[in-house]
C-alpha positions in Angstrom: -136.0 40.8 115.5 -135.8 37.0 116.3 -136.5 36.3 112.8 -133.5 38.3 111.6 -131.2 36.6 114.4 -132.6 33.1 112.9 -132.0 34.0 109.6 -128.3 35.5 110.3 -127.5 32.2 112.4 -128.6 30.0 109.2 -126.7 32.2 106.9 -123.5 31.7 109.2 -123.9 27.9 109.4 -124.4 27.6 105.8 -121.1 29.9 105.0 -119.3 27.5 107.5 -120.4 24.4 105.9 -119.2 25.7 102.7 -116.2 26.7 103.7 -115.7 23.1 105.2 -116.6 21.7 102.2 -114.1 23.5 100.2 -111.5 22.5 102.5 -112.1 18.9 102.2 -114.5 18.5 99.1 -116.1 15.1 98.1 -114.1 13.2 95.7 -116.8 10.6 94.7 -120.0 8.9 95.7 -121.0 5.3 95.8 -124.8 4.9 96.2 -124.9 8.5 97.7 -122.3 7.2 100.0 -119.6 10.5 100.1 -115.8 9.8 100.1 -114.1 13.0 100.8 -110.5 13.9 99.4 -109.0 13.1 103.0 -110.1 10.0 103.1 -108.9 9.1 99.7 -105.4 11.0 99.9 -105.0 9.0 103.2 -105.4 5.7 101.9 -103.5 6.6 98.8 -100.3 7.8 100.8 -100.9 4.8 103.2 -100.8 2.1 100.2 -98.6 3.7 97.7 -95.7 5.1 100.4 -92.8 6.4 98.4 -94.4 5.6 95.0 -97.1 8.1 96.0 -96.3 10.6 93.1 -99.8 11.9 92.5 -99.4 11.8 88.9 -102.8 11.4 86.7 -102.1 7.6 86.1 -101.2 6.8 89.7 -104.3 8.7 91.2 -106.6 7.2 88.7 -105.3 3.6 89.1 -106.1 4.2 92.8 -109.4 5.8 92.2 -110.4 2.6 90.4 -109.3 0.5 93.1 -110.9 2.4 95.9 -114.1 2.7 94.1 -114.1 -1.2 93.4 -113.5 -1.2 97.3 -116.4 0.9 98.2 -118.7 -0.7 95.9 -118.1 -4.3 97.6 -118.4 -2.3 100.9 -121.6 -1.1 99.7 -122.6 -4.6 99.0 -121.8 -6.1 102.4 -124.1 -3.3 104.1 -126.8 -3.9 101.4 -126.8 -8.0 102.1 -126.9 -7.3 106.1 -123.2 -8.4 106.8 -122.8 -5.2 108.7 -125.2 -5.9 111.0 -124.3 -9.7 111.4 -123.3 -10.8 114.8 -119.9 -12.3 114.1 -118.7 -9.4 112.0 -120.2 -6.8 114.7 -118.1 -8.8 117.2 -114.7 -8.9 115.2 -115.2 -5.3 114.6 -115.9 -4.4 118.5 -113.1 -6.6 119.5 -110.4 -5.1 117.2 -112.0 -1.2 118.1 -111.1 -2.1 122.0 -107.5 -3.6 121.1 -106.8 -0.5 118.9 -108.1 2.0 121.0 -106.1 0.7 124.2 -103.0 0.5 122.2 -104.0 4.0 120.6 -104.3 5.7 123.6 -101.3 4.3 125.3 -99.1 4.9 122.2 -100.5 8.6 121.4 -101.6 10.1 124.6 -98.8 8.7 127.6 -95.9 7.0 125.5 -95.5 9.5 122.6 -95.7 12.7 124.9 -92.9 11.1 127.2 -90.6 9.9 124.4 -90.9 13.3 122.4 -90.3 15.1 126.0 -87.2 12.9 126.8 -85.7 13.5 123.5 -85.9 17.6 123.8 -84.5 17.0 127.3 -81.9 15.1 126.0 -80.8 17.8 124.3 -78.8 19.2 127.2 -76.7 17.9 130.2 -77.4 19.8 133.6 -75.2 20.0 136.7 -77.0 19.9 139.7 -77.0 20.0 143.7 -79.3 19.0 146.1 -80.4 19.1 149.9 -82.1 15.9 151.0 -84.5 15.5 154.2 -84.8 11.8 154.4 -88.1 10.2 154.9 -88.3 6.8 152.9 -91.3 5.6 151.3 -92.1 3.1 154.0 -92.0 5.9 156.9 -95.4 6.8 158.9 -97.3 9.6 157.7 -96.3 11.5 161.3 -92.4 11.3 159.8 -93.2 12.4 156.5 -95.1 15.3 157.6 -92.4 16.4 160.3 -89.6 16.0 157.0 -91.4 18.1 154.7 -91.9 20.6 157.4 -87.7 20.6 157.7 -87.3 20.9 153.9 -89.8 23.8 154.2 -87.8 25.2 157.0 -84.7 24.9 155.0 -86.2 26.5 151.4 -87.4 29.5 153.6 -83.6 30.1 154.5 -82.2 29.6 151.1 -80.7 32.4 148.8 -78.2 33.0 146.0 -75.3 32.3 148.3 -76.0 29.9 151.1 -77.0 26.7 149.2 -73.7 25.1 149.7 -73.6 25.9 153.3 -77.2 24.7 154.0 -76.7 21.5 152.3 -73.5 20.5 154.3 -75.4 21.4 157.6 -78.9 19.9 156.8 -78.8 17.6 153.9 -79.1 13.6 154.9 -77.4 12.5 151.8 -74.0 11.6 153.5 -72.2 11.4 149.7 -73.3 14.8 148.6 -73.3 17.1 151.6 -69.6 17.2 152.2 -69.2 19.0 148.8 -72.4 21.2 149.4 -74.8 18.8 147.7 -73.2 18.7 144.6 -74.4 15.3 142.2 -72.9 16.3 138.9 -73.9 16.5 135.5 -77.3 14.4 134.4 -79.0 14.2 131.4 -82.8 12.4 130.3 -83.6 9.2 131.6 -81.0 9.2 134.7 -83.3 10.6 137.5 -86.7 9.7 138.9 -88.9 11.5 136.8 -90.1 14.0 139.6 -86.4 15.0 139.9 -85.6 15.1 136.0 -88.6 17.4 135.6 -87.7 19.7 138.4 -84.2 19.9 137.2 -85.0 20.7 133.6 -87.6 23.2 134.9 -85.3 24.9 137.1 -83.1 28.1 135.4 -79.3 27.7 135.9 -78.5 29.5 139.2 -81.9 28.7 140.6 -83.4 26.4 143.1 -86.4 24.1 142.6 -89.6 23.5 144.6 -89.7 20.7 147.2 -89.7 17.5 145.2 -90.9 14.1 146.9 -89.3 10.8 146.0 -89.4 7.6 147.9 -85.9 8.9 149.4 -87.7 11.6 151.0 -87.9 15.5 150.2 -85.3 17.1 147.6 -84.5 20.8 147.0 -82.2 21.0 143.4 -80.0 23.7 142.5 -78.9 23.8 138.8 -75.5 24.6 138.7 -74.4 24.4 134.8 -76.3 23.9 131.6 -74.4 22.9 128.4 -75.1 21.2 125.1 -75.7 17.3 126.0 -72.5 15.3 125.3 -74.5 12.6 124.2 -72.6 8.7 123.7 -69.1 7.2 122.6 -68.4 4.1 121.6 -64.9 3.6 123.2 -62.1 0.9 124.0 -59.4 0.9 126.7 -56.3 -0.9 127.8 -56.1 -1.0 131.5 -52.8 -1.5 133.4 -54.0 -1.9 137.2 -51.7 -0.1 139.9 -53.0 -2.0 143.0 -49.7 -4.2 143.1 -47.2 -2.5 141.3 -48.1 1.0 140.6 -44.4 2.1 139.2 -44.5 -1.0 136.8 -48.3 -0.1 135.6 -47.0 3.6 135.0 -43.7 2.5 132.9 -45.9 0.0 131.0 -48.8 2.4 130.1 -46.4 4.9 129.0 -44.6 2.1 126.8 -47.8 1.0 125.1 -48.2 4.6 124.3 -45.2 5.0 122.6 -45.8 1.8 120.6 -49.4 3.1 119.8 -48.0 6.3 118.5 -45.5 4.4 116.4 -48.5 2.8 114.4 -49.1 -0.4 116.2 -53.0 -1.6 116.2 -54.8 -0.5 119.7 -56.9 -3.8 119.3 -54.1 -6.2 119.3 -52.2 -4.2 121.9 -55.2 -4.5 124.2 -56.0 -8.2 123.7 -52.2 -8.7 124.6 -51.6 -6.4 127.2 -55.1 -5.3 129.3 -55.8 -6.2 132.3 -59.4 -5.8 132.3 -60.6 -9.2 131.3 -64.1 -8.3 130.9 -62.9 -6.7 127.8 -59.4 -7.7 126.4 -60.8 -10.4 124.5 -62.9 -8.0 122.4 -60.0 -5.4 121.7 -60.7 -3.4 124.9 -64.3 -2.9 123.8 -66.1 -0.8 126.7 -69.4 -0.4 124.1 -71.1 2.9 124.1 -70.5 5.4 127.0 -72.9 8.1 128.1 -72.2 10.7 131.1 -72.6 9.2 134.6 -71.5 5.6 133.9 -67.8 6.1 134.9 -65.9 8.4 137.6 -65.8 12.4 136.3 -62.4 12.1 135.7 -62.1 9.0 133.5 -65.7 10.1 131.9 -64.1 14.2 131.0 -61.2 11.9 129.6 -63.6 9.7 127.2 -65.1 12.6 125.9 -62.5 14.8 125.2 -61.4 12.6 122.3 -62.5 14.8 119.3 -62.2 12.4 116.5 -63.0 9.0 115.7 -59.8 6.8 115.9 -58.4 9.2 118.4 -56.4 7.6 121.3 -55.7 9.0 124.4 -52.5 9.6 126.7 -52.3 7.4 129.8 -55.5 8.7 131.9 -55.3 7.7 135.9 -58.4 6.5 137.5 -59.2 4.4 140.8 -58.5 0.9 138.6 -55.2 2.0 137.4 -54.0 3.3 134.1 -55.9 3.5 130.8 -55.4 4.4 127.3 -58.6 5.1 125.7 -59.7 5.0 121.9 -62.9 6.6 120.4 -64.6 4.4 117.7 -67.7 6.5 117.1 -69.8 9.6 118.7 -73.3 10.3 118.6 -74.5 13.9 119.4 -77.7 15.6 118.6 -79.4 12.7 116.9 -82.8 13.1 114.9 -85.9 12.1 116.5 -86.6 9.4 114.4 -83.0 7.7 115.2 -83.5 7.3 118.5 -87.3 6.8 118.9 -87.2 3.6 119.8 -84.4 3.3 122.2 -86.4 5.9 124.5 -89.5 4.3 123.9 -88.2 1.1 125.4 -86.6 2.6 128.1 -89.4 4.8 129.1 -91.6 1.4 129.4 -89.1 0.2 131.7 -89.5 3.3 134.2 -92.0 4.4 136.8 -92.4 7.2 134.9 -95.3 5.8 132.8 -97.2 5.6 135.8 -96.8 9.2 136.7 -97.7 10.4 132.9 -100.9 8.1 133.1 -101.8 9.5 136.2 -101.8 13.1 135.1 -103.9 11.6 131.9 -106.4 10.2 134.0 -106.6 13.4 135.9 -107.3 15.6 132.8 -110.1 12.7 131.5 -111.9 13.1 135.0 -112.1 16.8 134.3 -113.3 16.4 130.5 -115.6 13.6 131.4 -117.3 14.9 134.8 -115.9 12.7 137.2 -117.9 12.3 140.0 -118.0 10.0 143.3 -121.3 9.3 145.3 -120.1 10.1 148.6 -123.1 8.5 150.4 -122.4 4.9 148.6 -118.6 5.2 149.2 -119.4 5.8 152.9 -121.9 2.9 153.1 -119.0 0.8 151.9 -116.2 2.0 154.1 -118.8 1.6 156.7 -119.7 -1.9 155.8 -115.7 -3.3 155.5 -115.1 -1.4 158.8 -117.4 -3.5 160.8 -116.2 -7.1 159.1 -112.6 -6.2 161.0 -111.0 -8.6 158.0 -110.5 -6.1 155.2 -107.0 -5.4 156.0 -106.5 -9.2 156.1 -105.5 -11.9 153.8 -108.7 -13.6 155.5 -111.2 -11.2 154.0 -113.5 -12.5 151.2 -115.7 -10.7 148.6 -119.4 -11.3 149.7 -121.0 -11.7 146.0 -124.4 -11.7 147.4 -123.9 -8.3 149.5 -126.8 -6.0 148.8 -124.7 -2.9 148.3 -122.6 -4.6 145.3 -125.1 -2.9 142.9 -124.7 0.6 143.9 -122.8 3.4 142.0 -119.3 4.5 143.5 -118.8 6.9 140.7 -119.6 7.9 137.0 -117.2 9.0 134.3 -119.2 10.3 131.1 -121.8 7.9 130.4 -119.7 4.7 132.1 -120.8 4.1 135.9 -118.6 2.0 138.4 -120.7 -0.1 140.7 -119.3 -1.5 144.2 -119.4 -4.8 142.6 -116.5 -3.7 140.3 -114.5 -2.4 143.3 -114.9 -5.6 145.1 -113.7 -7.7 142.6 -110.6 -5.4 142.2 -110.0 -5.7 145.9 -110.1 -9.2 146.2 -107.0 -9.1 143.8 -105.3 -5.9 145.1 -103.2 -7.3 147.8 -100.5 -4.7 147.7 -103.2 -1.6 147.9 -105.2 -3.4 150.7 -102.3 -4.9 152.9 -98.9 -2.8 152.2 -99.6 0.5 151.7 -99.8 3.9 154.0 -102.0 4.8 155.4 -103.1 1.3 156.7 -106.6 2.2 157.2 -109.8 0.8 155.6 -110.6 4.1 154.3 -106.8 4.8 153.0 -107.1 1.4 151.1 -110.6 2.0 149.5 -109.3 5.2 148.1 -106.6 3.2 146.7 -108.7 0.7 145.1 -111.0 3.3 144.0 -108.1 5.1 142.3 -107.2 1.9 140.5 -110.8 1.3 139.3 -111.3 5.1 138.4 -107.8 4.4 136.1 -109.3 1.8 134.3 -112.9 3.5 133.7 -111.5 6.8 132.8 -109.2 5.0 130.3 -112.4 3.3 129.0 -114.1 6.4 128.6 -111.3 8.0 126.8 -111.1 5.1 124.2 -114.8 5.8 123.3 -113.5 9.8 122.4 -110.4 8.7 120.4 -112.1 9.1 117.2 -113.9 12.6 118.0 -110.1 13.6 119.3 -107.7 11.9 116.5 -109.0 11.8 112.7 -106.3 9.4 112.2 -108.1 7.0 114.9 -111.1 7.2 113.1 -109.9 6.4 109.7 -108.1 3.4 111.0 -111.4 2.3 112.6 -113.2 2.8 109.2 -110.5 1.3 107.5 -110.7 -1.9 109.6 -114.5 -1.7 109.7 -114.8 -1.9 106.0 -112.1 -4.5 105.7 -114.1 -6.7 107.4 -117.4 -6.0 105.5 -115.2 -6.6 102.4 -113.4 -9.8 103.8 -116.9 -11.2 104.3 -118.2 -10.0 100.9 -115.2 -11.8 99.0 -115.6 -15.1 101.1 -119.1 -15.3 100.3 -119.1 -14.4 96.9 -115.9 -15.3 95.6 -113.6 -17.4 97.6 -116.1 -19.7 99.2 -118.0 -20.2 95.6 -114.7 -20.7 93.8 -113.6 -23.6 96.3 -117.1 -25.4 96.2 -119.0 -24.9 93.0 -117.5 -27.6 91.0 -119.8 -27.2 88.2 -118.9 -23.7 87.8 -115.1 -24.6 88.2 -115.3 -27.2 85.8 -117.0 -24.8 83.0 -114.5 -22.3 83.5 -111.7 -24.8 83.2 -113.5 -25.8 79.8 -113.7 -22.5 78.8 -110.1 -21.4 79.5 -108.0 -24.6 79.6 -105.4 -23.4 77.0 -104.4 -20.9 79.9 -103.6 -24.2 81.9 -100.5 -25.7 79.8 -97.5 -27.7 80.9 -94.5 -26.2 79.4 -92.1 -28.9 77.7 -91.1 -31.1 80.2 -88.1 -33.6 80.8 -88.6 -37.2 82.5 -85.2 -37.4 84.3 -83.2 -39.9 86.3 -80.9 -38.8 89.2 -78.1 -41.5 89.5 -75.9 -41.8 92.8 -73.1 -44.5 92.3 -71.7 -45.8 95.5 -68.2 -46.1 94.8 -65.0 -44.0 94.0 -63.7 -46.7 91.1 -63.4 -44.4 88.3 -63.1 -47.4 85.6 -66.3 -48.7 87.3 -68.0 -45.2 87.2 -67.2 -44.9 83.2 -68.6 -48.3 82.5 -71.6 -47.6 84.4 -72.2 -44.5 82.6 -71.6 -45.9 79.2 -74.3 -48.6 80.0 -76.8 -45.8 81.2 -76.6 -44.1 77.9 -78.6 -47.0 76.4 -80.1 -49.0 79.6 -82.8 -48.1 82.2 -82.0 -47.6 85.9 -83.4 -50.9 86.8 -81.4 -52.5 83.9 -78.3 -51.2 85.4 -79.2 -51.9 89.2 -79.8 -55.6 87.8 -76.1 -55.6 86.0 -74.3 -53.9 88.9 -75.9 -54.3 92.1 -75.4 -58.5 92.3 -73.0 -58.1 95.5 -73.7 -54.6 96.9 -75.9 -51.6 96.1 -73.7 -49.5 93.9 -76.3 -48.0 91.7 -79.2 -45.9 93.3 -81.5 -43.8 91.3 -84.5 -41.5 91.9 -86.4 -40.2 89.2 -89.2 -37.1 88.5 -90.6 -35.1 85.6 -89.9 -31.3 85.5 -90.8 -28.3 83.4 -88.2 -26.5 81.4 -86.9 -23.5 83.8 -87.5 -25.1 87.0 -84.3 -26.5 87.4 -81.1 -24.8 87.1 -78.8 -28.1 86.8 -81.3 -29.5 84.3 -81.4 -26.6 82.2 -77.8 -26.7 81.6 -78.1 -29.8 79.7 -79.2 -30.2 75.9 -83.2 -30.8 76.1 -83.5 -34.2 74.3 -83.7 -38.0 75.2 -80.8 -39.5 76.1 -78.8 -36.2 77.4 -76.6 -36.9 80.2 -74.2 -34.6 82.4 -70.5 -35.6 83.0 -71.6 -35.8 87.1 -69.5 -35.1 89.9 -67.8 -37.0 92.8 -68.6 -35.8 96.5 -67.7 -38.0 99.6 -66.7 -41.0 98.3 -69.9 -41.4 95.7 -70.6 -40.2 92.4 -73.6 -38.2 91.0 -75.1 -37.9 87.2 -78.2 -37.0 85.8 -79.8 -38.6 82.6 -82.8 -37.1 80.4 -84.9 -40.2 79.8 -87.4 -38.5 77.5 -89.2 -35.1 76.5 -92.7 -34.5 77.0 -93.9 -32.0 74.6 -96.1 -29.0 75.9 -99.9 -30.1 76.4 -102.9 -28.9 78.5 -103.1 -29.8 82.1 -105.8 -32.0 83.5 -108.4 -30.1 86.1 -106.9 -32.0 88.9 -103.4 -30.9 87.9 -104.1 -27.4 87.3 -106.6 -27.1 90.2 -104.9 -24.3 92.1 -104.2 -22.1 89.1 -107.8 -22.8 87.7 -109.0 -21.7 91.3 -107.4 -18.6 91.3 -108.0 -17.7 87.9 -111.7 -18.6 88.9 -111.9 -16.3 91.9 -110.3 -13.5 89.7 -112.9 -13.7 87.2 -115.9 -14.0 89.9 -114.5 -10.9 91.5 -114.5 -9.1 88.2 -118.5 -10.3 87.5 -119.1 -9.1 90.8 -117.6 -5.9 90.3 -119.3 -5.5 86.9 -122.7 -6.3 88.6 -121.9 -3.8 91.6 -121.3 -1.1 89.1 -124.7 -1.4 87.6 -126.4 -2.0 90.8 -124.9 1.0 92.7 -124.6 4.7 91.3 -121.2 5.9 91.4 -120.4 9.7 90.7 -117.0 11.1 90.3 -116.2 14.9 90.8 -113.7 15.3 87.9 -113.0 19.2 89.0 -111.8 17.7 92.5 -109.8 14.6 91.1 -107.8 16.7 88.7 -107.2 19.4 91.6 -105.1 16.3 92.9 -102.7 16.0 90.1 -99.2 17.3 90.7 
């Protein structure tokens, strides 16, 4: 019976392996090192981008390149570069950097950005009841405030929210209106309030939500499609000094606008908003909750770009509004960067990180050592200085090497705790409860966050195939760099004998084109007769001769010279390429400029020194080709033609 069970298990395992192989077959092998289709497709798409057309020609060209790449990686392993201390140090350093960034972006930021984007598709009108207990309140005050909030929530029905808000809410601005706060959208409220707002159905009320202001109970009054944002300008006539005059003036401007006048010109000439009048009245992009609701409603009632409003009254005065552009329901990619920047400036990042750390603790089997933690608290309590600026970390304390907690295969010692505590003044001195145990718990939380994120970084290649691909790509890239450096680049730069031999065998590839020996003249005069005379003499005489003739009293003739290849100077190419050719010249800032070709140098072979940069580059290419040829002889390459053909589209 046991034999039959084992046989079935083996059969199922084989079938699973075959199915997995069928999903991601091997495309080629280099020295028995397999490269699956998924790896090749990933790097093919990444390298070619929009040009990845999956034609047979394109795939074959890239397959050849990738095989050459893998051959050089195999050589790096074979000659021991993968075990080189410097190479391993660079690989480990990059992995830490990439893992940290990847963890933050993928598991925290991306989650927040997508969540905010989905939420931003709706605006929600909310009311609240606030029971005040600010962040600096004592624990007793907070407990009492929470009990009050619980009692109020126990009384809530569908009909009495307004009355209870007026009776009990500590928000003096909203309680007189039954707790009404107005419309909000994503990224406008503290994260916990925003989450409660979007998780509560229309007409319903939330659980008790804690913020730095106290305890809130939210009611969702209305839900609408998000208004988005509008780019708008205004003309403002203030009413404080002359209400009637402001109204008459705004009505007059409105009639002028209807007659076809330019809004921007009227704003510049008449608006009394000094902050915007000099830019045509531009207020910029406006979203909900930036202005009073009546003014906001007037802005969002403008239906089309170019529309302007009838006169609108606000506390500041009378306005005429003009719409320039509106954005409603944008695509995710269009706003991803903007949302990301906003999120990174908000405390919600910490909230999501805390939630992530909580999940990591569960996955990694986080466990505190209660005995060692108690010994730590007792020791710090007995010193009487831990909650003061006078406390210092005793590096020789016998407790330092004891473990405080472990997560996965990582352990945290009391020494690490002490190192953080030395710098963590806020956690030790400024937060409630102000006890040794409370401070220890806060610092352990800080240390646990570091360790949990470090543990999670070690799991990324198991969780995310893309991260694994990036790490493989970088590890192999470092090996490729070292192989090329040792066997190609360094050799091309230092092998003078080999470089000379390569130049001698290929010197016809390093030729000068036709060149011109050129003199550029500057004449420091605006005397047209003198200029003409000098140009005439320049046809047959050298620059030095001209200077001897015309520079006796002052330096009129100045010159520079050089040798230029044909096609390398746009002005020279306009001249007939023969000895003695001159252009007409031109006048600028009281001086005259002209050019003369002194002689033509026919094409010739460059010396090694003249062509060194080009020779070294070609020698490198030649060494690389020879290296690939040797590696193809050294390592066995096998291509699965059937799998390759299946990729062609």
